[in-house]
TIPAVO-315219 format. One record per residue (C-alpha): x, y, z. Coordinates in steps of 0.1 Angstrom, whole numbers, plus 2048, in hexadecimal, padded with zeros to 3 digits. Each point is the difference from the previous one (the first is absolute). Example, Ala and Ser with C-alpha at 12.3 -4.5 7.8 and 13.67 -1.06 7.14 Angstrom:
! TIPAVO-315219
REC 87B 7D3 84E
REC 80E 822 7F9
//
This chain:
! TIPAVO-315219
REC E14 456 C3F
REC 823 804 80E
REC 808 819 7E3
REC 7E1 814 809
REC 809 803 825
REC 823 80B 7F7
REC 7F4 81B 7E8
REC 7E7 80B 81A
REC 81B 804 81A
REC 816 813 7E8
REC 7E3 817 7F7
REC 7F9 806 825
REC 825 807 808
REC 802 818 7E3
REC 7E1 812 80B
REC 80D 805 823
REC 821 80C 7F3
REC 7F0 81A 7E9
REC 7E9 80C 81B
REC 81D 805 817
REC 814 811 7E5
REC 7E4 818 7F6
REC 7F9 809 824
REC 823 80D 804
REC 809 7E8 81C
REC 7EF 815 819
REC 810 822 7F7
REC 7EA 81F 7FF
REC 7FD 80B 7DC
REC 7F6 823 80C
REC 820 805 814
REC 815 81E 7F5
REC 822 808 80F
REC 80A 81F 813
REC 814 818 7EA
REC 814 820 809
REC 805 818 7E3
REC 81A 81B 806
REC 811 81A 7EA
REC 806 824 7F9
REC 7EC 81A 7ED
REC 811 81D 7EF
REC 7F4 81D 7EA
REC 817 80E 7E6
REC 81D 7EF 811
REC 7FA 80C 824
REC 7F0 7EC 81C
REC 7DB 807 802
REC 7F6 80C 823
REC 7DE 808 80F
REC 7EE 7E5 7EC
REC 7EF 7DF 803
REC 802 7E1 7EA
REC 7E3 7E8 7FC
REC 801 7DD 7F1
REC 7DF 7F0 7F4
REC 7FB 7DD 7F4
REC 7EB 800 7E0
REC 7F8 7DC 807
REC 7F1 805 823
REC 7FC 826 804
REC 814 7FE 820
REC 817 81D 806
REC 81A 80D 819
REC 813 820 803
REC 81E 810 811
REC 80B 824 804
REC 823 807 7F1
REC 81C 80A 818
REC 817 81E 7FB
REC 815 7EB 7E8
REC 7E2 7F5 7EA
REC 801 7DC 80F
REC 7E2 7EB 809
REC 7F8 7DD 80C
REC 7DE 7F0 7FC
REC 7F5 7DE 80E
REC 7E4 7EB 7F0
REC 7F5 7E4 818
REC 7F1 7EE 7E2
REC 811 808 7DF
REC 7F8 7F6 7DC
REC 821 7F0 7F4
REC 805 806 7DB
REC 7E8 81E 7FF
REC 809 823 7F5
REC 7F4 818 81B
REC 7F4 822 7F4
REC 810 81E 811
REC 7F5 823 809
REC 814 81C 80F
REC 7ED 81A 814
REC 806 81A 81C
REC 808 7EF 821
REC 7E4 7EE 812
REC 7F9 810 822
REC 7F5 7E7 81A
REC 7E3 80D 816
REC 816 7FF 81F
REC 81A 816 7F0
REC 7E7 819 7F1
REC 7FC 814 820
REC 826 803 805
REC 804 80B 7DC
REC 7E4 81A 803
REC 813 810 81D
REC 820 803 7ED
REC 809 81A 7E6
REC 7FD 7EF 7DE
REC 81D 801 7E9
REC 7F8 802 7DB
REC 80D 7E2 7ED
REC 81A 809 7E6
REC 7F7 7E3 7EA
REC 7DE 7FF 7EF
REC 7F5 7DD 7F6
REC 7F1 800 7DD
REC 7DB 7F6 800
REC 805 7E2 7E9
REC 812 7ED 81C
REC 7E2 803 818
REC 7EB 7E7 7EB
REC 80B 7DC 7FB
REC 7F1 800 7DD
REC 814 81E 7F4
REC 820 7FE 815
REC 812 7E7 7E9
REC 810 7F1 81F
REC 7FF 7DB 809
REC 814 7E7 813
REC 800 7DA 7FB
REC 801 7EC 820
REC 817 7E2 7F7
REC 805 7EE 821
REC 7F6 7FD 824
REC 815 814 818
REC 811 820 7F5
REC 7FB 810 7DE
REC 80F 821 7F5
REC 7F1 81A 7E9
REC 80E 823 7F9
REC 7ED 81B 7ED
REC 80D 81E 7ED
REC 7E5 81B 7FB
REC 802 81C 7E7
REC 7F2 822 809
REC 7F8 808 7DC
//
């Protein structure tokens, strides 16, 4: 009888331990860290200007974009990133925010000297990706070819 009670107590203790372990000690299994991705986009060795870069998670479908500055630099923040995932990249003409559209319509438009090849505008044909390795800041530079 004593042996049965001891084994029953051990079994109960093990069951409680495993339940706590499997539940993650109260942590949220869906929590994903904030990640900043920054870098530079060049085409044929020169900084790409007047363009936008978009990162899309193939895991969740979530995406974020940023317009490139005059030096081809960008910075994108994902509030909930997929660590270890390779994000798919597209490069397109700059995204014009609705609030800026009226101001742009009133200005004389300069023609862009760099034409972005069509293959970069689709994440399935761009050939560009960036793996997010850690929470915090990640860097990814891209070199595009015009031909």
